NULO-534108 format. One record per residue (C-alpha): y negated, z, x negated. Coordinates in steps of 0.001 Angstrom, whole numbers, plus 500000, padded with zeros to 6 digits. Layout:
// residues N
YZX...
END
This chain:
// residues 209
469274712403431542471768713352434441473153710824436824472256710734439884474090710002443355472303710091446840473860711229450200471922710128453212472076711314457176469599710701459884467910712433462786465761711467465519463890712077468324463824709019470583460450708122472503460011709139476266457137709237478859454199710640477122456124711279473559456851708955470559459731708556468748460068709946465288462798708728462945463769710388459819466631709532457462467070712216454592468720711915451119469850714780449060469589713425445552472507715319443465473106715291439812476620714008439686478082716354437332477665719298439958478994717302442683482006719010442746480876722370442231478312722101445198481752720364447086483463723585446634480295725815447611479620724239450928483081724019451946483474727673451478480124727879454095482477726685456611483636728488459281486704727782462014483772727591464782482415724440462891485442722489464377484403719168465748486371719292469357486860715416468843488248715623465620490499717513463356487744718683460868485474721665460635482070720699458699478234722335458220476719720234461153473377721863461926473102720627465817476384722537466218475686725718464992475228728055467909474243731016466232470365731151465538470424733604462739473280731710460823471907728531461499468587729411459844470459730647457096472460727724456322469291725664456929467807727721453920470547727814451064470949724133451393467230723626450911467557725901447544470248724408446283470253724331442397470157720216441163469441718758444334466364717338445682465651715077448797463807711954449304462747711745453409461794708721455045460104708967458285458646706323461007456490708314463587454958706643466600456891704012468139457488703816471618460484702159472811463941702811472721464933699637472137463010699551469318465523702452467345467172699877464975464433698495463840462539701636463207465744702405460983465832699292458950462152699503458380463092703456457065465704701929455140463972699181453611461613701219451770464275704013450942466531702834449262464525700591446921462404704002446082466047705618445349467048702797442953464097703308441063464391706792440768467411706202439165470104706568441704473075705143440496474999705346444221474349706088447409476654706865450278475020706670453724476912708592457079479163706429458965477552705859462015479602705880465531480090702240466472481624699228464209478005697110465376475959700213463831477672699942460755477446696161460883474088696849461021473511698900457891475532696428455793473316693872456860470426695967456186471517696704452504472696692929451873468937691632452916467352693741450231469644692585447770468945688593448717465264689798448542465931691376444989464679694860446283467680696370445700469840696075441824473479694917441933473945698239439789472811700737442745475989701070444772475716701909448245478590702313450756479391704261454256481013706974454653482702710190456668480855713653456581484703714798457004485492713343453608482004713928451888480359717432451981477738716203450228476420714630453434476150718024455196473434718677452491471308715781454236472188716317457842470185719700457335467385718683455216466890715733458602467001718226460725464408720224459093462206717523458916462685716282462428462027720005463541458742719812461415457433716319462492458552716328466143457763719621467024455192721263464577457770724061463123458275724034459387459933727132459676463285725065458320461253722158456203459460725297453995462749725375452448463159721879451577459544720858450950458705721907447260461781719905446744461165716720448810459819713389448255458271711925451434457977707900452362455605707645455566457129704282456892454316702725458932456821700637461746454258698442463540453963695004461987456722695594459837459763694627461792457858693197464912457294696166467400
END
């Protein structure tokens, strides 16, 4: 049986007047023995225009790809990779921007144990922008371990997309499902759907939201 690792990234639409929020965390679940080949392939798709203005690296980041045709091709390509499956946790319907962090916590609280029970041995969460947000994710993982909802054998780390190309697959998957769930446009998510397990996470009553 293949050993599995998961790579997580988020996408969301914040609530506004007349529109509820949608929060998505996507996990790309990869067979470890295929990871080196996948990383090499992903790097081969990067172009000079993919460079991040504030950083010294280029990556596949769906939100930054301006060429619509290329963006669609990247979405489809990453959705059809062999030896990769997907798990998507989603919370819909929250009304206050201040609830964004509790919503993320609720999604992770359902999603990480699900991954562990599915045989994932190692999970990498994309490192968030600020120290406080990084600490928030660390606390979520610690709470799951304290509650015996996450096995000690399940390694969970945070990492940069500049250092781990497999996070780029999760980014594309999250963008595709956000588009589907928030806008009803399924032309991206159709590539992921046959290989995706969806976890619908109710928010009301879970974290006081």
